[in-house]
C-alpha positions in Angstrom: -72.6 68.9 -47.0 -71.7 71.9 -49.1 -74.4 71.0 -51.7 -77.0 70.1 -49.0 -77.3 66.5 -50.1 -76.4 65.3 -46.6 -76.8 66.9 -43.2 -74.0 67.5 -40.6 -75.5 64.8 -38.4 -75.4 62.3 -41.3 -71.8 63.1 -42.0 -70.8 62.9 -38.4 -72.7 59.6 -38.0 -71.0 58.1 -41.1 -67.5 59.3 -39.8 -68.1 57.7 -36.4 -69.3 54.5 -38.0 -66.2 54.3 -40.2 -64.0 55.1 -37.2 -65.5 52.3 -35.0 -65.5 49.7 -37.8 -61.9 50.5 -38.7 -60.7 50.3 -35.1 -62.5 47.0 -34.5 -60.9 45.5 -37.6 -57.5 46.8 -36.6 -57.9 45.4 -33.1 -59.0 42.0 -34.4 -56.4 41.6 -37.1 -53.3 43.6 -35.9 -52.0 44.6 -32.5 -52.8 47.3 -29.8 -49.9 49.5 -30.9 -51.4 49.8 -34.4 -54.7 50.7 -33.0 -53.2 53.4 -30.7 -51.2 54.9 -33.6 -54.3 54.9 -35.8 -56.2 56.8 -33.1 -53.3 59.3 -32.8 -53.3 59.8 -36.6 -57.0 60.4 -36.6 -56.8 62.9 -33.8 -53.9 64.8 -35.2 -55.5 65.0 -38.6 -59.0 65.9 -37.5 -58.3 68.2 -34.6 -54.9 69.7 -35.2 -54.0 69.7 -38.9 -57.5 70.5 -40.3 -58.1 73.6 -38.1 -54.5 74.8 -38.7 -55.1 74.9 -42.4 -57.0 78.2 -41.8 -54.1 79.7 -39.8 -51.3 79.4 -42.3 -48.5 77.4 -43.8 -47.5 75.8 -40.4 -50.3 73.3 -41.2 -48.0 71.7 -43.8 -45.5 70.8 -41.1 -48.1 69.5 -38.7 -49.8 67.6 -41.4 -46.6 65.7 -42.2 -47.0 63.7 -39.0 -50.4 62.1 -39.7 -49.4 61.9 -43.3 -46.3 59.8 -42.4 -48.1 57.5 -40.0 -49.8 55.1 -42.5 -46.5 53.5 -43.6 -45.5 53.2 -39.9 -48.9 51.6 -39.2 -48.3 49.0 -41.8 -44.8 48.2 -40.4 -46.1 48.0 -36.8 -49.1 45.9 -37.9 -46.9 43.2 -39.4 -44.5 43.0 -36.4 -46.4 40.2 -34.7 -46.6 38.2 -37.9 -43.0 38.5 -39.0 -40.7 38.9 -36.0 -37.4 40.6 -36.6 -34.3 38.5 -36.4 -31.1 39.8 -34.8 
């Protein structure tokens, strides 16, 4: 977008396509909690962390949440496949 090679509409369309495909794949191969946490991560990153980067250093602390979610997503995704034993 900064160089003008793609338009804003093309970038938004590609982002939405990636979001839909990724959520469908997660829904098919994991569990609903993984999908919900993925949506939470995307929302926090896109609509909270990114705008806060312009405000100041507080963005680092807010960004730690969506930054820490991918390992949690992996752990939650495998719960159905490998039940924990007491």
